[in-house]
N, C-alpha and C positions, 0 to 999 in steps of 0.2 A: 618368343616363347619364354615363359618364366618358370624357374624352378626354385623351390625353397628347400633347403637342406638343414635339418635340425639334427644334431648329434649330441649325445650325452655320453661322456666317458667317465668310468669309475675305475679305481685301482683294482688290479687283479687280486690283491691280497686284502680286499675289503672284508670286514667281518661278516661272516655268513651266519644265517639263523641256525640255531641249535636244532639239528634234525631229530634229536632225541626228545625234544620237549613236546609233551602232549598238549600243552596249552596253546602252542603256536601252530596254526594251520594255514597253509597257503590258500589263497582264494583264486579261483579261476575267473578271470574278468572277461566279459563279452566285449566285442567291438563297440565303438561309440555309436549310440542310437538314441532316438527320442524316447524319453521315459514315459510319455503318454501319447495317445493317438491324436490325430488332427481334430476330430470332433471335440474332444475334451479341451484341446488347446484353444480352439475357437471360443469355447465357453469361457475360458479364462480371460481372453482379451475382450470379450463382450462385457464381462464384469468390470474390467478396467475402464472401458469406454463409457459405460453407464455412469461411472463416478466422476471421471476427470476428462471425458471427451478426448480432444486431440492434444492437450497440453502434455508436457513431459513431467511425469509425476516423480516425486522423491521415491527412491527404491522401497523404503520401508512402507510408505503409503500404498504404493502399487501392489506390494505383496499382501497387505491387509485387504485391499479391494478384492484380491483373488482368493482370500481365505487363509492366509498364512501369517503367523506372528513373527517368524524368524527368517533370516535370509540364508539359511543353510538347510541341509537335509532334504526333505521333500520339496521345499520351496526352491532350492537350488536346482534340483532335478527338473522341475517344471520350467524354470526360467531357461535352462539349457535347451529344453525341447522347443520352447517358443522361439528361441533364436535359431534353432536348427530348421524350423519350418519357415523362418524369415518373417515372423509376425510382429516382432518387436525390435527396437534398437535401444541400446544402453550406452549412456555417456555421462560422465561427471556425476555418477551415482544417481542418475535419473533414468526412468524408463518411459518410452513412448511407443505408440504403434508405428510400425513401418507403413509405407504406402500400401503394401500388400495386405497388411492387417486392416488398414482403413477400408480398402475396397471390400473386404469380406464382411466387416461388421456394419458398415454404413449402407452399402448398396442392398437392394431388395433381392430376395431369392428369384432366380430366373434371369437376373441381369448378367449379360455375357461377360462383363468385366469381373464380376464377382466369381462367376464360374471359372474364368481363366485364372484368377488369383488363387482359388482353391486348388486347381490342378498344379499350379506352380509350387504352392506350399507342400502338396503331397509328394512331389518329386524333388523337393529340395534337399532332404537329408541324404547324405552320400550313401549310407548303407541301403536305403530304399532304392536308390538308383542302381546300385550294384546288383541287387536281387532282380530288379526289372530288366536289366541288361542280360542277366543270366537266363531268364525265362521270358523271352520276347513274345511268345505266342500265348501261353497261359501258365498260371501258377500250378505247381503240383499239389498233391494232397498235403494236409498238415503234417502227416507222418513222414512223408518223403522230404518235405521242406525242413522239418525239424532235424532229421538226420543230416541233411546237407549243411545246415547252418552250424551244427555242432562239429561235424567232421572237417569241413572245409574252412569255415569262417570262425571257428573256435569260440562259439557261443557257450556261455555257461548253461549247462542243462537246466538249471533252476530258473533261468531267466528267459529261455528261448520261447516258451509257450506264450508268455506275456508279449514278447516282441511280435510273434506271428499274429496274435489277436489284434494288437494295435495296428500292425501293418495292413492286414486285410480290412480292418475297420476304416483306416485312412483312405484306402483306395475306393471303398464303397461310398464314403461320405463325400469324396471329391468327384464322384462320377467316373472313376477310372477302373471300375471292376472289370470292364472289357479292355484287356491290354492292347487290343488293336487300336484303341483310341489314344494310346500313349505314343507320342511322336518322339521316339528315341533319337532319330537322326537329327532332330533340331537342337538337341542338347549340346552344350559346349563341351570341350574336352574335359575329361574327368580331372578334378583338382587333385593336388598332391595329397596323398594319404600318409598316415604315420609310417606305414610299411615302406612306401616309396621314398619318404623323406629321409630315411637313414641310408639310402643307397649312395655310394661315392659318385662324384660327378662323372667318372668314366663309365658308370653303368647306366647313365641316363642318355637316351638317344637324343641327339641333336639334329636339327634339320640340316640337310646338305647345304654348303655355302652357295653352290651354284643355283639352288632353288630360291634364294632370296634376292630380290631386286637390289641392284647396287644403290648406295646412298652416298652422296658427296661427303668427303671428310668433314667432321665437325658440325654436320647438319642433323638436328634431332628430327625424329619422325613427327608428322603432324599430330598434334593433340597428345603427344607423349614425351617421355624423357629418354634420351639416348643413353644406353649403358651397355657394358659388356659383362661385368660381374661386380657385385658388391657383397661384402660379408660383414655381418655384425657379430663379433665374438663377445660372448658374455662370460666373463670369468667369475667363478664363485669360489670362496675359500674351500679347501680340501681339493682333492683331485676330481673336480667336477667342472665341466665346461659345456656351454650350449652355443652352437653356431647357427645363425640364421643367414642363409645365402640366397641372393637373388641373381639369377643368370639369364642372359638374353640380350636382345638389342633394342627392346622397346618396352617401356613401362607407362601405361596410361593411367589417368586419374581414377577411372572406374575399377581398375585392377586392385587398387589399394583396399577397397572395402572387402573384396574377396580374400585378400591376403590376411587382413585383420580378422575376418570371421574364422578362417581356418586355424590361425594361431590361437585365437581365443578358445575355440572348441578343443584344441589339443591341450591347452593349459587346464581347461575345465576337467578334461579326462584325467590328467595327472592329479588334480586337486581331489577328485573323487576317490583316488586310491588311498588317501589318508583318512577318509571318513570311517 
């Protein structure tokens, strides 16, 4: 079992915003969620495929193919959504379609692998999974769902209607309007969220030692790396520090992509706060 702990510490006497200033207003931020629905996202990767097919395109070129001149603002929001749906991969300032994205844009409608890729994409964003877990049988009305998202999940009231529209549209586009078709039991354990990430290690439940099969000393698990705990402290000038901690007894190569994706999404959320 792996746990990632990210903590940000700031001094208690840090300068606070002037509460009397009328020009500075605090913004209520919603949880991290795709800024567009899956149907629009698929349209973006189709435009990318039509121009550059399967090669890794320079980021600027990829954005132009999708209709954007700059790599920030609306374009950044769209790229974040494409990553959230698992449709693209980005490395070395280049963007290419993921295997899931390829299956969606290359295969014909009605192809079972395309249908499966659409379902996987639709249930990839963590906030979508959370809502689907909450309403396993059927979604409530928009009014009820809106109230729940604002009261419990702290959505910005100005953004929640757009989220509901994209969420319902995504389920319809992927053929998951009937929630009985969503196999929740096959999903992997929910990844660490920002809320869970700030919990101290003592607050994270660990599997009982007797439930784990014994392993000879010094022998790494098959296909993985043996570890107990590793911490990457990132010190920054001022009283600011970020800790990334991995805990557990087995780290597999396929886990690295999930860790990278979660940290990337967390950093993108922080970056959006400065826009």
